[in-house]
C-alpha positions, 0 to 999 in steps of 0.5 A, spaced: 085 072 663 078 073 664 073 069 659 068 072 655 061 073 658 057 070 652 050 071 651 045 066 653 042 064 646 038 070 644 032 067 647 033 060 645 025 059 646 024 065 641 029 063 636 026 056 636 020 059 633 024 062 627 030 058 626 030 050 624 033 046 629 039 044 626 040 052 626 039 053 633 044 047 634 049 051 630 048 058 634 049 054 640 056 051 638 058 058 635 056 061 642 060 056 646 066 057 641 066 065 642 065 064 649 072 060 650 076 066 647 080 070 652 076 077 654 081 082 652 079 088 657 080 089 664 074 086 669 073 094 672 070 096 665 063 098 666 059 095 661 052 097 659 050 089 658 051 084 663 049 077 662 049 072 668 053 066 666 055 059 669 061 055 667 060 049 663 066 043 664 067 036 661 072 039 656 074 034 651 067 030 651 065 026 646 061 028 640 053 026 639 053 020 634 046 022 632 045 023 624 041 029 623 035 028 618 035 035 615 042 035 613 045 028 614 051 030 618 053 028 625 059 030 630 055 036 634 057 037 641 064 036 642 068 041 646 075 041 647 075 047 652 071 049 658 067 055 657 061 059 660 054 060 657 048 065 659 043 063 664 038 067 661 035 069 654 037 076 651 032 081 653 029 087 648 033 092 653 040 088 652 039 088 644 037 095 644 043 097 647 047 093 642 043 096 636 044 103 639 052 102 640 053 099 633 047 100 628 047 107 627 047 105 619 045 098 620 049 095 614 048 088 616 040 089 618 041 087 625 034 091 626 028 087 623 022 091 622 018 086 625 021 088 632 016 094 632 010 091 628 009 085 632 009 087 640 007 080 642 015 078 640 019 084 639 018 091 642 024 095 639 022 102 635 027 105 630 027 112 629 031 117 624 035 115 618 041 111 616 047 114 619 043 116 625 038 111 627 036 110 634 033 105 638 028 104 644 024 099 648 017 099 646 013 095 652 017 091 657 024 091 657 025 084 660 022 080 655 026 076 650 028 079 644 025 076 637 026 076 630 034 075 631 037 070 626 044 067 626 048 072 624 045 077 628 046 072 634 054 072 632 054 079 632 051 080 639 056 075 642 062 078 638 060 085 641 059 082 648 066 079 647 070 085 645 067 090 650 061 092 647 064 098 643 060 103 639 061 105 632 061 102 625 060 095 624 066 090 621 063 085 616 069 081 617 068 080 625 064 074 625 069 070 620 075 072 623 073 071 630 071 064 628 078 063 625 081 064 632 085 071 629 086 077 633 083 083 630 084 091 631 080 097 629 072 097 629 069 091 631 062 090 633 
């Protein structure tokens, strides 16, 4: 089976500005986990968003023994499988495609008003009303997207992994993917 083309960590450099270091590590781990799940669609399907990736090997590597000062935990970084990771940050254009596919209602606040208000970081406009929201790029479409939290990043990774479907958001998607279960119906 083809492996998932996972995101390159929603602008990791941008994310570090808004997310504590321990959260960036958790997002990285989530992306790595999601990228190892088999991709359910044929390679001939044309997808709106493509993320260039590179393989990451060394399955079964040792976990980091450093204790995090923020929460006194350790053991991060060990991965029992090979995976692929994005080589670029997720762009405003790519995230806009995602919003247009799944956030007509935006039940889970995937759009942040700061994406419109802070043009130094964001660059996405929303028009319409709930149920009919539409999103467009403001300025350069190739800038890294910002104002994306851990849940947004997980949903974006799931959306990529599941063939970029359009439609209603599924509240259980992230948890069900993390638990390794297969799912049917609406996904994002």
